[in-house]
C-alpha positions as CSV (number, residue, x, y, z in Angstrom):
1,X,84.2,-15.3,-43.0
2,X,81.6,-17.8,-42.6
3,X,82.7,-21.4,-43.6
4,X,79.7,-21.5,-46.1
5,X,76.6,-19.9,-47.7
6,X,74.0,-21.9,-45.4
7,X,76.2,-20.6,-41.9
8,X,76.0,-17.2,-43.6
9,X,72.3,-17.7,-44.1
10,X,71.4,-18.8,-40.9
11,X,73.2,-16.2,-39.0
12,X,71.5,-13.3,-41.1
13,X,68.2,-15.4,-40.4
14,X,69.0,-15.6,-36.5
15,X,69.6,-11.2,-36.3
16,X,66.4,-11.0,-38.4
17,X,63.8,-13.8,-36.0
18,X,62.7,-11.7,-32.8
19,X,59.6,-12.9,-31.6
20,X,58.2,-16.7,-31.5
21,X,54.5,-17.4,-30.4
22,X,53.5,-21.2,-29.3
23,X,50.1,-22.1,-28.7
24,X,49.7,-25.3,-26.7
25,X,46.9,-26.5,-24.1
26,X,49.4,-28.1,-22.0
27,X,51.4,-24.9,-21.2
28,X,51.3,-24.1,-17.3
29,X,50.1,-27.3,-16.5
30,X,51.4,-29.5,-13.6
31,X,53.4,-32.3,-15.3
32,X,51.7,-35.1,-13.4
33,X,48.3,-34.4,-15.0
34,X,46.9,-36.0,-18.0
35,X,48.7,-37.7,-20.5
36,X,52.4,-37.2,-20.5
37,X,53.3,-37.5,-24.1
38,X,51.6,-33.9,-24.5
39,X,53.4,-31.8,-21.6
40,X,54.5,-28.3,-22.7
41,X,57.6,-27.2,-20.3
42,X,57.3,-23.4,-20.5
43,X,60.1,-22.3,-18.6
44,X,62.2,-24.7,-20.0
45,X,61.2,-23.5,-23.5
46,X,61.3,-19.9,-23.0
47,X,64.5,-20.1,-21.2
48,X,66.0,-21.2,-23.8
49,X,64.5,-18.7,-26.6
50,X,66.0,-16.3,-24.2
51,X,69.3,-17.5,-24.4
52,X,69.0,-17.1,-28.0
53,X,67.7,-13.8,-27.6
54,X,64.6,-13.9,-28.6
55,X,61.0,-13.1,-27.8
56,X,58.9,-16.5,-26.7
57,X,55.2,-16.0,-25.8
58,X,53.2,-18.8,-24.9
59,X,50.1,-19.0,-24.7
60,X,47.6,-21.3,-23.6
61,X,44.0,-21.6,-25.1
62,X,41.0,-21.3,-21.9
63,X,38.2,-20.9,-24.5
64,X,36.7,-21.1,-27.9
65,X,37.1,-17.7,-28.6
66,X,41.1,-17.7,-27.4
67,X,41.5,-19.5,-30.7
68,X,40.9,-15.8,-32.8
69,X,42.6,-14.4,-30.3
70,X,45.8,-16.0,-30.4
71,X,45.4,-16.5,-34.3
72,X,45.2,-12.7,-34.3
73,X,48.9,-12.4,-31.9
74,X,50.4,-15.2,-34.4
75,X,50.0,-13.0,-37.1
76,X,52.5,-10.8,-35.4
77,X,55.2,-13.2,-34.5
78,X,57.9,-13.9,-36.9
79,X,57.3,-17.9,-36.5
80,X,54.5,-19.7,-34.7
81,X,54.5,-23.2,-33.0
82,X,51.2,-25.1,-32.7
83,X,50.3,-28.3,-30.6
84,X,48.3,-30.4,-32.6
85,X,45.7,-32.0,-29.6
86,X,44.4,-28.7,-28.1
87,X,41.8,-29.0,-25.9
88,X,39.8,-26.4,-24.1
89,X,38.8,-27.0,-21.0
90,X,34.9,-27.7,-20.6
91,X,32.8,-24.8,-20.2
92,X,28.9,-23.7,-21.0
93,X,30.7,-22.2,-24.6
94,X,32.3,-24.9,-25.4
95,X,29.6,-27.4,-25.0
96,X,27.4,-25.2,-26.7
97,X,30.2,-24.7,-29.8
98,X,30.1,-28.7,-30.1
99,X,26.1,-28.8,-30.0
100,X,26.0,-26.7,-32.8
101,X,29.0,-28.2,-34.6
102,X,28.3,-30.6,-37.9
103,X,30.7,-32.6,-37.5
104,X,30.2,-36.1,-36.1
105,X,33.6,-37.0,-35.1
106,X,34.1,-36.4,-31.3
107,X,37.7,-36.9,-32.4
108,X,39.0,-32.7,-32.3
109,X,42.6,-33.2,-32.4
110,X,43.9,-31.2,-35.1
111,X,40.6,-29.0,-34.8
112,X,42.0,-25.8,-33.5
113,X,45.5,-26.3,-35.1
114,X,44.3,-26.2,-38.8
115,X,41.5,-23.1,-37.7
116,X,44.4,-21.4,-36.5
117,X,46.8,-22.5,-39.7
118,X,44.0,-21.3,-42.2
119,X,43.9,-18.0,-40.2
120,X,47.4,-17.5,-40.5
121,X,48.0,-18.4,-44.3
122,X,44.2,-17.2,-45.8
123,X,44.3,-13.8,-44.5
124,X,44.6,-11.0,-47.2
125,X,47.9,-9.8,-45.6
126,X,49.1,-13.2,-45.6
127,X,49.1,-13.4,-49.6
128,X,52.4,-13.5,-50.8
129,X,53.9,-13.9,-47.1
130,X,56.8,-15.8,-46.5
131,X,55.8,-17.9,-43.2
132,X,56.9,-20.7,-41.2
133,X,54.3,-22.4,-38.8
134,X,55.5,-25.9,-36.8
135,X,53.1,-28.0,-35.4
136,X,54.8,-29.5,-32.3
137,X,53.2,-32.5,-30.8
138,X,53.4,-35.7,-28.8
139,X,51.4,-37.5,-31.3
140,X,53.1,-40.2,-33.1
141,X,51.5,-40.6,-36.5
142,X,53.5,-37.2,-37.9
143,X,53.4,-38.2,-41.7
144,X,48.9,-38.7,-41.5
145,X,49.0,-35.0,-39.3
146,X,50.9,-33.6,-42.2
147,X,48.1,-35.1,-45.0
148,X,45.8,-34.4,-42.7
149,X,46.9,-30.7,-43.0
150,X,47.5,-30.5,-46.7
151,X,44.1,-32.1,-47.2
152,X,42.8,-29.3,-44.9
153,X,44.3,-26.2,-47.3
154,X,43.1,-28.5,-50.5
155,X,39.4,-28.3,-48.9
156,X,39.8,-24.3,-47.7
157,X,41.4,-23.1,-51.4
158,X,44.4,-22.0,-49.5
159,X,47.2,-21.3,-51.6
160,X,49.1,-24.2,-53.7
161,X,50.3,-26.7,-51.2
162,X,51.8,-30.0,-51.5
163,X,53.6,-32.7,-49.3
164,X,57.2,-32.1,-49.6
165,X,59.2,-34.9,-51.5
166,X,62.3,-34.2,-49.4
167,X,60.3,-34.5,-46.0
168,X,56.8,-36.5,-46.0
169,X,56.2,-34.2,-42.9
170,X,56.7,-30.9,-44.4
171,X,53.8,-29.0,-46.4
172,X,54.5,-25.9,-48.8
173,X,54.0,-23.7,-51.2
174,X,56.1,-21.1,-53.0
175,X,56.6,-19.2,-49.9
176,X,55.2,-21.1,-46.6
177,X,56.1,-23.6,-45.1
178,X,54.5,-26.1,-42.1
179,X,56.5,-28.8,-40.5
180,X,55.5,-31.4,-38.4
181,X,57.6,-32.3,-35.5
182,X,57.4,-34.3,-32.1
183,X,58.2,-33.2,-28.7
184,X,60.9,-35.2,-27.5
185,X,61.8,-33.9,-23.6
186,X,60.2,-37.0,-21.0
187,X,56.7,-37.9,-21.4
188,X,56.0,-41.9,-21.5
189,X,55.2,-42.8,-25.3
190,X,57.1,-40.1,-26.8
191,X,59.4,-41.0,-29.6
192,X,57.6,-44.3,-30.3
193,X,56.7,-44.0,-33.9
194,X,58.0,-44.7,-37.4
195,X,61.9,-45.1,-37.2
196,X,62.2,-43.3,-40.3
197,X,60.8,-40.2,-38.5
198,X,63.5,-40.6,-36.1
199,X,64.7,-37.4,-37.1
200,X,61.4,-36.1,-36.6
201,X,62.2,-35.3,-32.6
202,X,63.1,-31.8,-31.5
203,X,64.1,-31.5,-28.1
204,X,63.4,-27.7,-26.0
205,X,66.8,-26.9,-26.0
206,X,67.0,-27.9,-30.0
207,X,64.2,-25.7,-31.0
208,X,65.8,-22.1,-31.6
209,X,68.4,-23.8,-33.5
210,X,66.0,-25.9,-35.4
211,X,63.6,-22.7,-35.9
212,X,66.6,-20.2,-37.2
213,X,68.0,-23.2,-39.2
214,X,64.4,-24.2,-41.0
215,X,63.5,-19.9,-41.7
216,X,66.9,-19.9,-43.3
217,X,66.3,-22.7,-45.8
218,X,63.6,-20.4,-47.4
219,X,65.8,-17.1,-47.3
220,X,69.0,-18.5,-48.3
221,X,69.7,-16.6,-51.3
222,X,71.8,-13.4,-51.7
223,X,68.8,-11.6,-52.6
224,X,66.7,-12.4,-49.4
225,X,69.5,-12.5,-47.2
226,X,69.8,-8.9,-48.0
227,X,66.4,-8.0,-47.7
228,X,66.4,-9.5,-44.3
229,X,69.5,-7.6,-43.1
230,X,68.1,-4.7,-44.5
231,X,64.9,-5.3,-42.4
232,X,67.0,-6.1,-39.3
233,X,69.1,-2.7,-39.7
234,X,65.5,-1.1,-39.6
235,X,64.1,-2.3,-36.6
236,X,67.7,-1.8,-34.5
237,X,67.4,1.9,-35.4
238,X,63.5,2.4,-35.1
239,X,63.6,4.5,-32.3
240,X,66.2,6.8,-33.9
241,X,63.7,6.9,-37.2
242,X,61.0,8.0,-34.3
243,X,63.4,10.6,-33.2
244,X,63.7,11.9,-36.4
245,X,60.4,12.3,-37.2
246,X,59.3,13.6,-34.1
247,X,56.6,15.5,-33.2
248,X,58.3,19.0,-32.8
249,X,58.1,18.8,-36.3
250,X,53.9,19.0,-36.5
251,X,53.9,22.6,-36.6
252,X,56.5,22.8,-39.9
253,X,54.6,20.2,-41.6
254,X,51.3,22.1,-41.1
255,X,53.1,25.4,-42.3
256,X,54.4,23.5,-45.4
257,X,50.9,21.8,-46.1
258,X,48.9,25.0,-45.7
259,X,51.0,26.3,-48.3
260,X,50.3,23.9,-50.9
261,X,47.2,24.0,-53.3
262,X,46.7,20.3,-53.3
263,X,47.3,19.4,-49.3
264,X,47.1,16.0,-49.8
265,X,50.5,16.1,-51.8
266,X,52.0,16.9,-48.1
267,X,51.2,13.4,-47.2
268,X,53.3,11.7,-50.2
269,X,56.4,14.2,-49.1
270,X,56.3,12.0,-45.7
271,X,56.3,8.9,-47.5
272,X,59.6,10.0,-49.8
273,X,61.3,11.1,-46.7
274,X,60.5,8.2,-44.3
275,X,61.8,6.4,-47.7
276,X,64.7,8.1,-47.9
277,X,65.7,7.8,-44.0
278,X,65.4,3.9,-44.5
279,X,67.6,4.3,-47.8
280,X,70.1,6.3,-45.3
281,X,70.0,3.7,-42.5
282,X,70.9,0.9,-44.9
283,X,74.1,2.9,-46.2
284,X,75.1,3.9,-42.9
285,X,74.9,0.3,-41.8
286,X,77.2,-0.6,-45.1
287,X,74.2,-2.6,-46.5
288,X,75.4,-1.6,-50.1
289,X,78.3,-3.8,-49.5
290,X,76.9,-6.7,-48.0
291,X,77.1,-8.8,-51.2
292,X,80.9,-8.7,-51.5
293,X,83.2,-11.1,-53.2
294,X,83.6,-13.5,-50.4
295,X,79.6,-13.8,-50.1
296,X,79.3,-14.1,-54.2
297,X,82.0,-16.6,-53.9
298,X,80.5,-18.8,-50.9
299,X,77.0,-18.5,-52.8
300,X,78.5,-20.2,-56.0
301,X,80.2,-23.1,-53.8
302,X,77.0,-24.0,-52.6
303,X,74.2,-23.5,-55.6
304,X,76.6,-23.7,-58.7
305,X,78.1,-27.6,-60.3
306,X,80.4,-27.9,-63.0
307,X,78.0,-28.7,-66.0
308,X,77.5,-28.6,-69.5
309,X,76.1,-25.7,-71.2
310,X,75.4,-24.9,-74.6
311,X,77.7,-23.7,-77.4
312,X,75.9,-21.1,-80.0
313,X,77.3,-20.7,-83.5
314,X,78.7,-17.3,-84.2
315,X,75.2,-15.8,-85.4
316,X,74.3,-16.9,-81.7
317,X,70.9,-18.4,-83.3
318,X,71.8,-22.0,-83.3
319,X,73.1,-24.7,-80.8
320,X,76.6,-26.1,-82.1
321,X,77.7,-28.5,-79.4
322,X,78.5,-27.8,-75.7
323,X,81.0,-27.3,-73.6
324,X,81.8,-27.5,-69.9
325,X,81.4,-25.1,-67.4
326,X,83.1,-24.7,-64.5
327,X,82.3,-22.5,-61.3
328,X,85.9,-20.9,-61.0
329,X,84.9,-19.5,-64.7
330,X,81.8,-18.1,-63.0
331,X,84.0,-16.6,-60.3
332,X,86.0,-15.1,-62.9
333,X,83.3,-13.9,-65.2
334,X,81.7,-11.9,-62.1
335,X,84.8,-9.8,-61.5
336,X,85.3,-6.1,-62.9
337,X,86.6,-5.9,-66.1
338,X,86.6,-2.5,-68.5
339,X,85.5,-4.5,-71.6
340,X,83.0,-7.1,-70.5
341,X,83.1,-8.9,-74.1
342,X,87.0,-9.3,-74.0
343,X,86.5,-10.9,-70.3
344,X,83.9,-13.2,-71.4
345,X,86.6,-14.2,-74.3
346,X,89.3,-14.9,-72.0
347,X,87.7,-16.8,-69.6
348,X,85.4,-19.1,-72.1
349,X,88.2,-19.8,-74.3
350,X,89.5,-21.9,-71.4
351,X,86.8,-24.4,-72.5
352,X,86.1,-26.4,-75.8
353,X,84.9,-23.0,-77.3
354,X,87.4,-20.8,-79.3
355,X,87.5,-17.0,-79.4
356,X,86.1,-17.0,-82.9
357,X,82.9,-18.6,-81.9
358,X,82.3,-16.2,-79.0
359,X,81.1,-13.1,-80.9
360,X,79.5,-9.6,-79.7
361,X,76.5,-11.0,-81.3
362,X,76.4,-14.6,-79.4
363,X,78.0,-13.9,-75.9
364,X,75.1,-12.3,-74.1
365,X,73.4,-15.5,-74.9
366,X,76.1,-17.4,-72.9
367,X,75.6,-14.6,-70.1
368,X,72.2,-15.5,-69.4
369,X,72.9,-19.5,-69.8
370,X,75.7,-19.4,-67.0
371,X,73.5,-19.6,-64.0
372,X,70.0,-20.3,-65.5
373,X,68.2,-23.7,-66.1
374,X,66.7,-23.4,-69.4
375,X,63.1,-24.0,-67.7
376,X,63.5,-21.2,-65.0
377,X,65.5,-18.9,-67.3
378,X,62.9,-16.4,-68.3
379,X,60.6,-16.6,-65.2
380,X,63.5,-15.9,-63.1
381,X,64.7,-12.5,-65.4
382,X,61.2,-11.4,-65.7
383,X,60.6,-11.2,-61.5
384,X,63.8,-9.2,-61.6
385,X,63.2,-7.2,-64.3
386,X,59.8,-6.4,-62.3
387,X,61.4,-5.7,-59.1
388,X,63.3,-3.0,-60.9
389,X,61.1,-1.4,-62.5
390,X,57.5,-1.9,-61.2
391,X,56.6,0.7,-58.4
392,X,54.2,-0.9,-56.3
393,X,54.9,-4.5,-55.5
394,X,53.4,-5.0,-52.5
395,X,49.4,-4.3,-52.5
396,X,46.7,-5.0,-49.6
397,X,43.3,-4.7,-50.2
398,X,43.1,-0.9,-49.2
399,X,45.9,0.0,-52.2
400,X,44.1,2.2,-55.0
401,X,46.2,3.3,-58.1
402,X,45.6,6.2,-59.3
403,X,46.4,7.7,-62.9
404,X,49.5,9.4,-63.5
405,X,53.1,9.5,-65.1
406,X,54.5,5.7,-65.0
407,X,50.5,4.3,-64.7
408,X,50.4,1.6,-67.5
409,X,46.8,0.4,-68.6
410,X,45.0,-1.9,-71.1
411,X,42.4,-0.6,-73.1
412,X,39.2,-2.8,-73.2
413,X,38.9,-2.3,-77.1
414,X,41.1,-4.8,-79.1
415,X,43.7,-7.1,-78.2
416,X,46.9,-6.3,-76.3
417,X,46.0,-2.7,-76.6
418,X,48.3,-1.4,-73.9
419,X,49.3,2.4,-73.4
420,X,51.6,4.2,-70.3
421,X,50.8,7.8,-68.9
422,X,53.2,10.5,-69.8
423,X,51.0,12.9,-67.7
424,X,53.6,14.4,-65.1
425,X,52.2,14.3,-61.8
426,X,51.5,18.1,-60.9
427,X,49.1,18.0,-63.9
428,X,47.4,14.4,-62.4
429,X,45.8,16.4,-60.0
430,X,43.8,19.2,-58.4
431,X,41.5,17.6,-60.9
432,X,37.2,19.0,-61.2
433,X,34.7,16.0,-60.5
434,X,33.1,17.3,-63.2
435,X,35.1,19.7,-65.8
436,X,37.5,16.9,-66.2
437,X,41.0,16.6,-68.0
438,X,42.8,15.0,-70.8
439,X,45.7,13.1,-70.2
440,X,48.4,11.8,-72.5
441,X,49.4,8.4,-73.2
442,X,51.8,6.7,-75.2
443,X,51.3,3.3,-76.9
444,X,52.6,0.4,-76.2
445,X,52.8,-2.8,-78.4
446,X,53.5,-7.0,-77.9
447,X,56.8,-7.5,-79.9
448,X,57.6,-10.7,-82.0
449,X,58.7,-13.4,-80.0
450,X,62.5,-12.5,-80.3
451,X,61.8,-8.7,-80.5
452,X,63.0,-6.1,-78.6
453,X,61.0,-4.5,-75.7
454,X,60.9,-2.0,-72.8
455,X,58.9,-3.5,-70.2
456,X,57.5,-6.7,-68.8
457,X,53.7,-6.8,-67.2
458,X,53.4,-8.7,-63.6
459,X,52.3,-11.5,-65.7
460,X,55.2,-11.6,-68.2
461,X,53.6,-9.7,-71.0
462,X,56.4,-8.0,-73.2
463,X,55.8,-4.5,-73.6
464,X,57.7,-2.3,-76.6
465,X,57.4,1.6,-76.2
466,X,55.9,3.6,-79.1
467,X,58.7,6.1,-79.4
468,X,57.5,8.0,-82.4
469,X,55.9,11.0,-81.9
470,X,52.4,9.7,-83.5
471,X,52.4,7.2,-80.8
472,X,50.6,10.0,-78.9
473,X,46.7,9.5,-77.5
474,X,44.8,11.9,-75.2
475,X,41.8,10.9,-72.9
476,X,39.8,12.7,-70.8
477,X,39.0,11.7,-67.6
478,X,36.9,13.3,-64.4
479,X,38.9,13.8,-61.4
480,X,37.6,12.4,-57.7
481,X,36.4,14.5,-54.4
482,X,40.4,14.5,-53.4
483,X,41.4,16.0,-56.9
484,X,42.8,12.5,-58.5
485,X,41.5,10.2,-61.4
486,X,40.6,7.0,-59.6
487,X,39.3,3.4,-61.0
488,X,36.4,1.5,-60.3
489,X,37.0,-2.0,-58.8
490,X,35.7,-4.7,-60.8
491,X,35.8,-8.6,-59.7
492,X,39.2,-7.7,-58.5
493,X,40.5,-5.7,-61.3
494,X,40.7,-1.9,-61.7
495,X,39.3,0.2,-64.4
496,X,39.5,3.4,-65.6
497,X,36.8,4.9,-67.0
498,X,37.0,7.9,-69.5
499,X,34.6,10.7,-70.2
500,X,33.7,9.3,-73.6
501,X,32.4,6.2,-72.4
502,X,28.7,8.1,-71.4
503,X,29.0,9.7,-75.1
504,X,26.2,9.1,-77.4
505,X,27.6,6.5,-80.2
506,X,26.7,8.6,-83.0
507,X,29.2,11.5,-81.2
508,X,32.2,8.8,-81.0
509,X,33.4,6.0,-83.0
510,X,30.9,2.8,-82.7
511,X,32.4,0.9,-79.9
512,X,34.4,3.9,-78.4
513,X,31.5,4.7,-75.5
514,X,32.0,0.9,-74.3
515,X,35.9,1.5,-74.1
516,X,37.7,1.6,-70.9
517,X,41.2,1.0,-69.3
518,X,42.4,-1.4,-66.8
519,X,45.3,-0.9,-64.8
520,X,48.1,-3.3,-65.1
521,X,50.8,-1.4,-62.8
522,X,53.0,1.5,-62.4
523,X,56.5,2.2,-63.4
524,X,59.1,3.6,-60.8
525,X,59.6,7.0,-61.3
526,X,63.0,7.4,-62.9
527,X,61.3,4.8,-65.4
528,X,58.5,6.5,-66.2
529,X,60.3,10.2,-66.4
530,X,63.0,9.0,-68.8
531,X,59.7,7.8,-70.9
532,X,59.1,11.4,-71.2
533,X,62.4,12.8,-71.7
534,X,63.3,10.4,-74.7
535,X,59.5,11.8,-76.0
536,X,60.6,15.2,-75.4
537,X,63.5,14.8,-77.7
538,X,62.0,13.0,-80.1
539,X,59.9,16.1,-80.5
540,X,62.6,18.4,-81.1
541,X,64.1,16.3,-84.0
542,X,64.6,19.0,-87.1
543,X,63.5,17.2,-90.5
544,X,64.9,18.9,-93.5
545,X,66.2,18.4,-97.0
546,X,69.7,17.4,-97.8
547,X,71.9,15.9,-100.1
548,X,71.6,12.3,-100.1
549,X,75.5,12.2,-100.4
550,X,76.1,13.5,-97.4
551,X,73.4,12.3,-95.3
552,X,74.3,8.8,-96.6
553,X,77.4,9.5,-95.4
554,X,76.6,9.4,-92.1
555,X,75.1,6.1,-91.8
């Protein structure tokens, strides 16, 4: 068993990380040439990463065009390490580029490094991506370099970066981190900088361990460690997956496709089959047991401190003081028990809370307060709800949603006019481009502050499902050339345009001709199917007159 949670996280990160790319103008240059502060020993560096069982690629730019090329290569690496002072050898191309430059500053230190950083962080594929970038330099003004990088990212409107409060040689955002560190191996003048920054030196030997540790700091969590471990398992079994999805199956796949009315459905089947294969690999590697009691206890020891928490009144509405919550109590509450309420009573009664103060109405409030700070409680639960309920959490510029079971939209008429599509998938395809088809929707309302809700939108809007039979609405849409309803893109948003948008106002309600439906999110299949099942059950209810004496006796 690992001694602490951080050590476990470092091991998980080390197993995940496979490739590191270095970009340095002094790579493959003899050590006796030029300013030795900036020397870079390729052999020593690559050997260190080889011993750490990682692929290490070292690139030396020789022309302006190499910057763009190497930026593309760096996108594919797990970690990128860049020198700050990159000098391109003088060529006709570099002279021409300098002549055309509007920058009057002859000091080009950092120019290419900032371009590479901008390319790594500013591309559409980098949105919401977790990245670690290290500026590994022979310069001595580390904090000034950090400030310059931060200013550059602000000017270029790349992400929401700021200088770290804990490390003035670190620029970070919610998902990315850029560290400025000093080369320390040999070289006259190395290490002659601010004494407060002596811990920012990293030797060649320490680079692999330093990268593992810094990456793990970004992923040191129960869920993130699980994701890293799972991706590692998928990587290690990638060739087995390729063998399962063999080219020998092509004829069977095409036979299946030619027997379908809508041949596009064959592609959706492949997506589901590959997803099921990933799931089987995770289970085969016992990833469904990765977060066990020992791992959870390590996490609690590292992330939880004994603290005071609010004590609620019996109704759970008002605060009636405080009680001391100890980490050992949380460990006890995470153990299995046949009756959750009894477990809370037994554990929390060890404090100043009496069993009488903890009620079935209030204990859930205590549960949500145990591990969350008040400021983050709502947002963290919303994010987890979206992870559980939303189908497409990873988007790219090629993604175009379609209208089908579980698609949640918002009408452009009225305020908070949300709907969820309950049209079965088999009825959401093979739609004529001119004939159109009616789609079924159930209305979603925005509840009061403390009202019940069923789903949460990506921006945190709580939505309550209309479960009555009269909450139904039908809207007619035309199909696209591939037989499904697709939206139009307007200013980064998707809008499904119904047929009644083209109808004369005298035929439809006065404002109906302008109505469109903005795509909000898609529910996962089982959640969407449950909506249909519950609604179908409500249709089967029997309404009849019966003796009130009998009816009321059942309430």
